[in-house]
N, C-alpha and C positions, 0 to 999 in steps of 0.2 A: 284234735287238730286235723286239718286236711291240707297241709302245705303242699304247694307244687314245686317249691324250691327250698332247700335247706343248706345253709352255709355256717360253718363253724370257724370262730376266730379266737385267737389268744390275744388278750389285751396287754399292752405294755406301754411304758413311757420312757423317754430318754431325757433326763434333766428337765422334766415337766411337760414335754411335748408328747402327746398321745399318738402311738402308731400301732393300730390293730393289724394283726397278721392273719390273713385267711389261710387256715390250715386244712380245710375240708370243704368240698362242695363245688370247687372250680377245678376242672381237670386240665384244661389248656386253652389257648387262644390261637387263632390262625396266624401264621407267619413263621418264616425260617429262622429269624433272629429275634432277640428281645426288642430291638428297635422296630422291627416289623410289627410285633405284637402291640407295642406302644402306639404306632401309627394306626393300627386297626381300631383300637379303642377310640382314639381322637378323631378319626376321619370316617370310620365305617359303622361301628356299632358301639354306642356309648351307654347302652342299657344296663350293663353290669355295674359300671361306675355309679350311675344314678341310683341303682338299687342299694348299693352298699353305703354311699356317702350321704345321700339326701335324707332329710327327715321323712318318716318317723324312725327309720332304722339306723340312721347316722346323725351327725350333728356337725356344725361348722368347725368346732374347735378340735379337730383330729384329722389324721390321715388313715386310710385303709390300704394295706399292702397286699397285692396279689403275689403269693409265693408260687413260683412256677418251676418246672423242670428246666435245668439249664440247657441252652443250645450249644454252648461251648463245653467240650468234654473236660476242660481243665477246671471248670467251676464246680463248686459244691451246691450252689443254689442260685436261683435267679428271682428277680422280683421287679414289680412295677408299682409306683406310688400313685394312688388315686386320691384326688382332692376335689374341692368344691367346683373348680373350673374345668379340670381335665385330668388326664393321666400325665405324670411327670417322670423324667428319666432317672433322676438320682436324688437322694436325700441322705445327709449324714445322720440326723437323728433317727430316721426310719431304718437306716442300716444298723444302727446300734440296737434298736428295738428288735429287729429281725434276728441278729446274731444271738442276742440274749434269749429270745424265744427258742430258736433252733437248739441251743445247747441246754437250756434249763428244762425243756420238755423231753429231751432225749432224741429229738428228730435227727440231730447229728451228735456223734459221740463227743462228750466233753473230756478233754485231756488236761490234766493239771501238771504244772502250773500255767500252761499256755496252750491255747488251741487256735490254729490258723484256719480261717474260713475264707474261701474265694467266692465273692459274690459277682454274679453277672448282671449288669444293668445296661440300659440302652446307651449310656455314656461310656461303656467299657467295663473292664474287670476292676474290681475293688478288693484289695487284700485287707481283711479284718483280722486283727490279732487280739484275742480275748484272754485277759488275765483271769484265771479261774482258781478257786479254792473252796473246799467244803461244799462242793456241788453248786456253787454260786458263780455266775459270770460277773466278776467284780468290776471290770472296765474293758471297754472295746476301743481299740485304736485302729483308725481307718487310713489307709493310703489312698487318698482321693484321686479322681481323674486329673490329668494335667490341666492347669488353670491359667488363664491369661486375660489381660485387658483387651477389650475390643475397641472401645472408644473412651478417651479420657477428657474430662473438663469440657463436655459438650453441653450446650444450652438448649432446653426445650421450652416451648411456650405452653404453659399449663393453665387451663381454664380456672379462673378465680384466684390464681396465684401469681400469674405473670411469668417471668423468666426464671427457670430453675436450672442450676448446674448439676450435672450427674456424670458418673462414670458408668460405662457398660462393661461388665466383666463376666467371664465364664468360670464357674466353679463346679462343674458337673451339670449345671443348667445356667441360664443367663440371668444376671441381676442388673438392676439399675441402682447404683449406690448413691445415697443422698447424705450430705452433711446437714444434720438437724439445726446447726447454727443459722442456716438461711431462714429459719422460721422461729428462732429464739425458743426452741423447745428442748427440754431435757428428756432423756430416754427413761421414763418412769412408767410404772403401771397406771398411774393416774392420767397419763397423757395418751394412753393406748388408742382411744377413739379418735383423737385429733391426728395421731400418727397414721392411723388407718385411712382416714379421709384424705390426707395429703398424699400418702403412698399410692392409693388407688388412682388419684387424679394424675400423678406423675406417670404411673404405669400406662394409663390410657394415652397420654401425650407421647410417650416414647413409642408405643405401638403404632401411632399415627404418623410420626415424624422421622423415625430412624429405622434403618434396615439392620436387623440383628440376625446373623447367620453364622453357624459354625463352619470353619473352613474345610473340615474333613468329614463331618457326620451330618448327612442331609436331614436326618430326623430331628436334629437339635436346632431349631430355628425359632425365633421370637423370644420375647422376654417372659420369664416365668414369674419373677417377683421383684419388688423393690426392697431395699434394706437401708435403714438409717444407720450410719456408722459414726460412732463417737467414743467418748471415754466416760468412766464413772468418776466419782469424787476423788478416788485414789489414783486416777490416771490410767487405770486398766482399760483394755479394749471392751467396749460395750456396743451391742448392735441390736436392732429390732427389725426383723423381717416381716414385711406386710404381704400376706398371701390373699389372693382372690378366693372367695368373693368379698372379703372384708374382715380380716382378723389378723392377729399377730402370732407369730411363732413363739411358743413358750420357752423353747430351748435357745441356746446361743446360735444355733443354725450352722450345720457343717458345710453345706454347699455355699452358703452366704459368706462364711468366713474364708473359705477357699478362694472365692472371687475377690474378697477384700484383701487377702494376703497378696494376691497377684498384683493388685493395684499398688499396695504399699511397697512391695518389692520393686516395682517399676519406678517408684518415686524415691527409692533409697531409704525407706522407712522401716524395712524388715529384711533381715539378712538370712541367707541360707544357713541352716544349723541353729537358728534362734528359736526359742519356745516362749510363748506367753500364755496368759490366761485371758479368755474371752468370755464375757458375761452376757446374760440374757436380760429380758425385761423383768424377770422375777429373780434375778441375781443367781441363777444356776450357772454352772461353769463348764466350758470345754477347755482342754489344753490344745493350743494350735501351734503348728510349726511348719517350716519349709525344709524339706530334706534333700532337695536337689532342683535341677532345672532341666529343661528339654526343649524341643521344638514341636509346635502344632502347626502344620503347614510351614509357613515362613515366619510364624510368630514365636517369640521367646515365651516359654511357659514355665511355671513353677510346678513342683511336686509337693502339694500340701499334705500334711498329716493332721488328723483331728482325733481327739481322744475324749471319751465321755462315758457316763454310766447309764445303764438301763435297768428297769425293774418290771417284772411281770406282776400284774395286779388283777387279772381275772380271765375267765373263759366265757365266751359269749356265743350264743347260737341264735341265728335269725332265720326267718322264713316269710312266706307270703301265702295268704289264703286267696283262692281264686276269685272270691267275691270282694276283695279289698279294692276300693276305688283308687288307691294310691300305690299302684304296683311298682312304680319307679320313684315314689316319694315326691317331695315338694320342697320349695324354698320360700321363706318369708323374710322380708327385708329387716325385721327387727333384730334377727340374729345373723342373717347372711349379708347385711350391709349393701355393698355395691354390686351384688350378684347380677342384678338385671341390666346394669349398664355395661359391666365388663364381659358378660356372656352373650349379649345379643349380637 
C-alpha cells in the first residue's frame, strides 16, 4: 500500500445507531473553541468530513465522530459529529458511543461501579455518567444541553404535501417535530422510506420559510433534522428522526427526544422529575427524563436526561491511495436519497 492518509476508528453503536469514533490520524482542527472547529468544517474546509463519511469509505447509515482534545480544561474529551450533510454540534447516541469507546478501550480510566466523563461539544458541556461492571460500560446517562421550544404549532407550505404543522425545538441541535397523524402514517420500519421523503420535504420548507437561531450560541443556527413524534401500540413514546441526506436514525435519538421533551413540558404533557421510555423505529429504547429547568436567554428551558446502551463492534482503518480518483468519495441517490436537493 502507498496511502497518503491513514485514519483509525473504533466502531460502536448505541441502541442500533452506528457511531464510529476517530481515534487516530486526526490531530486537531483550527479554532479556539469546539464551536469554532465546527464552523471551520462547515464553512471553510469540508474535505475531512467528505473523506470519512462519503462512499467508498463511509456510508449513509452512520455517523463518524472526530475525537478532539478539549478546549475547556474541565472536560475529559471533545468531539464533533460528521454526517452526510455537514458537521453537527451534538448527538445523544454518538455521545453514548464515544463514552463506551473511551472507557472500554482504556483511553479513559474505567471506574466501577460508575465513571463520570465530561464531554465538550459545540452546544456546551455534557456530563456522561457510565454504569460500569466487569470491564463493560453497561449504560450511559447523559445530562443534555438546556433544551427549549423555539416555535410551536407553526405551519409551513411543503411542496407536494400542502400545509404541515410543526414545532421547532432545540435539544442540542434544532429539530422540526412532526405529528405523523397528519399523514396517516405509523412509525414502523416498513414506512421508513415514506417518512424520509416527507421529513426531507418538510426540512427543506422550514429552511426556506422560518428563521431558526439559538439566542446565545451563534454557531447553532438552522434546522439539523426533522423528527416524527408519536406513540407505539402500548402508548409509549416513539419517534423517528430523519437525517439528511435521506435516512432515519436507528436509535430513539437523544437530541431529538430532548427537543421533544421541551415541547411536551411546555404543553404540560411531561413533568420535571418524570421518567419514560422512548422507542426507535427498530424498537430500541432510551430512558428519558426532565431533571430541572433553567433559562436560555429569556426562554424557559428544561434540563433533559437521556440514558441508553452502547456496544463496541469493531476496529476500522481507512486510507487513500494517491491514484484513487475518489479522494473525497461520492454520493449516489439510491442510498443517499435527497442528498442532491438538500445539499445544493
